[in-house]
C-alpha positions in Angstrom: -10.3 -211.2 163.3 -9.5 -208.0 165.3 -6.2 -205.9 164.5 -4.5 -203.4 165.8 -3.1 -200.6 163.8 0.8 -199.9 163.3 0.8 -197.2 165.8 -0.4 -199.7 168.8 2.4 -200.7 170.9 2.3 -203.6 173.6 3.8 -203.0 176.9 4.7 -206.1 179.2 5.3 -205.7 183.1 7.3 -208.2 185.0 6.6 -209.7 188.3 9.0 -212.9 188.3 6.9 -216.0 188.1 3.6 -213.8 188.1 4.7 -213.5 184.5 3.1 -216.8 183.5 0.1 -214.7 183.1 1.6 -212.8 180.5 2.7 -216.1 178.6 -1.0 -216.7 178.7 -1.8 -213.8 177.2 0.8 -213.7 174.6 0.0 -217.6 173.4 -3.6 -216.1 172.9 -2.2 -213.4 170.9 -0.2 -215.8 168.7 -3.3 -218.2 168.2 -5.2 -215.3 167.1 -2.5 -214.2 164.9 -2.3 -210.8 166.8 0.9 -208.7 166.2 2.3 -205.4 167.3 5.1 -203.4 165.6 6.4 -202.2 168.9 6.9 -204.1 172.2 8.7 -202.9 175.3 9.1 -205.3 178.1 10.8 -205.6 181.6 12.3 -208.4 183.6 10.1 -211.6 183.2 8.1 -209.6 180.7 11.3 -209.4 178.5 12.0 -213.1 179.0 8.3 -213.7 177.8 8.5 -211.1 175.0 11.3 -213.0 173.4 9.3 -215.8 172.6 6.5 -213.9 171.1 8.9 -212.2 168.8 10.2 -215.1 167.6 6.8 -216.6 167.2 7.3 -219.6 169.3 4.1 -220.2 170.9 3.9 -222.1 174.0 7.9 -221.9 174.8 7.5 -219.1 177.3 5.0 -221.5 179.2 7.4 -224.5 179.1 10.2 -222.5 180.6 7.9 -221.2 183.5 5.9 -224.3 184.0 7.2 -227.6 182.5 10.8 -227.0 183.0 10.3 -225.4 186.6 8.6 -229.0 187.6 11.4 -231.1 185.9 14.5 -229.1 186.8 13.7 -227.1 189.9 15.8 -223.9 189.0 14.3 -221.7 192.0 15.6 -222.4 195.3 18.2 -221.2 198.0 20.7 -223.7 196.8 21.2 -221.7 193.6 21.6 -218.5 195.5 24.2 -220.0 197.9 26.3 -222.0 195.2 25.8 -219.0 192.4 24.5 -216.1 193.7 21.4 -216.2 192.1 17.7 -217.4 193.5 17.0 -219.1 189.9 19.8 -221.4 187.9 20.8 -218.6 185.4 23.0 -221.1 183.9 20.3 -223.3 183.0 17.9 -220.4 182.0 20.2 -218.4 179.8 22.5 -220.9 178.2 21.1 -224.5 178.2 17.7 -223.3 177.6 18.0 -221.3 174.6 20.7 -223.2 173.2 19.8 -227.1 174.1 16.8 -227.7 175.8 14.1 -225.8 173.9 16.5 -223.8 171.3 15.5 -220.0 170.6 14.9 -219.0 167.3 17.2 -216.6 166.7 16.8 -216.6 163.1 13.2 -215.4 163.4 13.8 -213.1 166.1 16.6 -211.3 164.3 14.7 -211.1 161.1 11.3 -209.7 162.8 10.4 -206.3 161.8 9.0 -205.9 165.2 10.8 -203.5 167.5 11.5 -205.1 170.8 12.8 -203.0 173.6 14.2 -204.3 177.0 14.4 -202.2 180.2 17.3 -202.8 182.7 18.5 -200.5 185.6 22.0 -199.1 185.4 23.6 -199.9 188.7 26.0 -196.9 188.4 23.6 -194.2 187.7 20.3 -195.9 189.3 18.5 -195.2 186.1 16.7 -197.1 183.5 18.4 -198.2 180.2 16.6 -199.4 177.2 18.1 -201.7 174.7 17.4 -203.1 171.3 19.3 -205.9 169.9 18.8 -207.8 166.6 22.5 -209.0 165.6 24.4 -210.1 168.7 23.0 -213.7 170.3 25.3 -213.0 173.5 24.1 -209.4 174.0 20.7 -210.3 173.1 21.1 -212.9 176.2 22.9 -210.6 178.4 20.3 -207.8 178.2 17.4 -210.2 179.1 19.5 -211.8 182.0 20.2 -208.1 183.1 16.6 -207.1 183.0 15.6 -210.4 184.9 18.4 -210.0 187.8 16.2 -209.1 190.9 17.9 -206.9 193.4 19.4 -208.9 196.4 18.2 -212.0 195.0 20.4 -212.4 191.8 24.0 -211.1 191.0 24.8 -208.2 188.7 25.0 -208.6 185.0 27.1 -206.7 183.0 25.8 -205.5 179.5 28.5 -203.7 177.3 30.7 -203.9 180.6 28.1 -201.8 182.5 26.7 -203.6 185.4 23.1 -203.8 185.4 20.2 -205.1 187.5 16.4 -205.6 186.8 14.6 -203.1 184.8 11.6 -203.1 187.4 13.6 -201.4 189.9 13.2 -198.1 188.2 10.5 -198.4 185.4 8.1 -201.6 186.1 5.6 -200.7 183.6 7.3 -198.8 180.8 4.1 -197.3 178.9 5.8 -194.1 179.1 9.0 -195.2 177.1 6.2 -196.7 174.3 4.8 -193.1 174.2 7.8 -191.3 174.0 8.9 -194.0 171.2 5.8 -192.8 169.3 3.2 -195.3 170.2 0.3 -193.1 172.0 -2.1 -196.1 172.2 -0.9 -199.1 173.8 -2.1 -202.6 175.4 -0.5 -203.1 178.6 -0.3 -206.4 180.4 0.0 -206.4 183.9 0.8 -209.0 186.5 -1.4 -207.4 189.3 -5.2 -206.7 189.6 -6.4 -203.3 189.3 -6.3 -201.6 192.5 -3.2 -203.3 193.8 -0.6 -201.2 195.6 2.5 -202.1 197.4 1.6 -201.9 201.1 5.4 -201.8 202.2 6.8 -198.6 203.4 10.1 -197.5 201.4 13.2 -197.8 203.7 16.8 -196.3 203.1 19.0 -199.2 202.0 22.1 -199.5 203.9 25.5 -199.1 202.5 26.4 -202.9 203.1 24.3 -203.6 200.2 25.7 -202.5 196.8 28.4 -200.3 198.4 29.9 -199.4 194.9 26.7 -197.8 193.8 25.1 -195.4 195.9 22.5 -194.2 193.2 21.3 -197.8 193.1 20.9 -197.8 196.6 19.0 -194.4 196.4 16.7 -195.7 193.7 15.9 -198.8 195.6 14.9 -196.7 198.5 12.0 -195.4 196.9 11.0 -198.5 194.9 7.5 -199.1 196.5 6.5 -195.6 196.0 7.6 -195.2 192.2 5.6 -198.7 191.5 2.6 -197.4 193.0 2.7 -193.9 191.1 3.2 -196.0 188.0 0.2 -198.3 188.8 -2.0 -195.0 189.3 -0.6 -193.5 186.2 -1.5 -196.8 184.3 -5.3 -196.8 185.7 -5.6 -193.0 184.8 -4.6 -193.7 181.2 -7.0 -196.7 181.2 -9.9 -194.5 182.2 -9.1 -191.9 179.8 -9.2 -194.7 177.0 -5.4 -194.4 176.1 -4.6 -197.8 176.8 -6.2 -201.4 177.0 -5.2 -203.1 180.1 -4.9 -206.7 180.6 -4.7 -207.9 184.0 -5.6 -210.6 186.6 -9.2 -210.2 187.6 -8.7 -211.0 191.1 -5.9 -210.7 193.8 -3.4 -213.4 193.1 -1.5 -215.5 195.4 1.4 -216.6 193.1 4.7 -215.2 194.3 7.8 -213.7 192.4 9.4 -217.1 192.9 6.4 -219.2 193.1 7.2 -223.0 192.9 3.7 -224.3 192.7 3.2 -225.7 189.5 -0.7 -225.6 189.7 -0.8 -222.2 190.8 1.2 -221.2 187.9 -0.8 -223.4 185.5 -4.0 -221.5 186.7 -2.6 -218.0 186.3 -1.3 -219.2 182.9 -4.8 -220.1 182.0 -6.2 -217.0 183.4 -3.9 -215.0 181.4 -5.1 -216.7 178.1 -8.9 -216.1 179.2 -8.3 -212.4 179.9 -6.8 -212.0 176.5 -9.5 -213.8 174.7 -12.1 -211.6 176.6 -10.3 -208.5 175.4 -10.2 -209.7 171.9 -13.9 -210.4 171.8 -14.8 -207.0 173.3 -12.5 -205.3 170.7 -14.3 -207.5 168.0 -17.7 -206.5 169.2 -16.7 -202.7 169.6 -15.3 -202.8 165.9 -18.4 -204.2 164.7 -20.7 -201.9 166.6 -18.5 -198.9 165.1 -19.1 -200.3 161.5 -22.7 -200.8 161.8 -23.2 -197.2 163.0 -21.2 -195.9 160.3 -22.4 -197.9 157.6 
């Protein structure tokens, strides 16, 4: 069985409903007893990472596929009535407490570090949180990390207004390195070579009028993300990370509602993780044979 040493971190990108790819990867890791001492995650990656840390195999898939099909929690009706394109009351209150209870006890007792990324609306910068004691604060952090700009309302953490961590740090591999994890497995939700082809525009003051620094950050969002993608590809080419990503361009949208597409992307994530583990196992065997 392949294993990673205690200096290997796990980095989880967001991407809204494209995060079902990550669900597949993490379920494969749990099926193969693959654990990391450190996980840093953003947005949908943070939501999915919670169930990985609590060792609840299949829980993230259930929330993204089966529960979506049953409760239809994505839609403009939620945005018009509650200010969020997703039914956050269902996702962050009813789901973890009643529908598919989150195992807070296992999560809080885990020795794994779990870092979640948010964007501070006041500073326009990324904030990084760890929480292993307070249930409500934990939910507030992951909700803030998942609050997409323009589509979701601002969430407060410690009375500070926060939004989606992906605004600033979509692929927080540099945070992992800063925290002492120089080699990382990075789970992405876009194929290699993908770049945003939208041009950044200056965000007018009618949006987030109280938060000029946030508007400035949002005005450079595409450029910043493309730079991160280029950096990740460079680190991969240098052998400093292992990247697990979709093999081909995907058609799943950030707010995708097609359950068949989501299921297929989940299965691709599982298969890509399996392929990576087979490859690592083969390389380890070759190394042992060479040094024997």
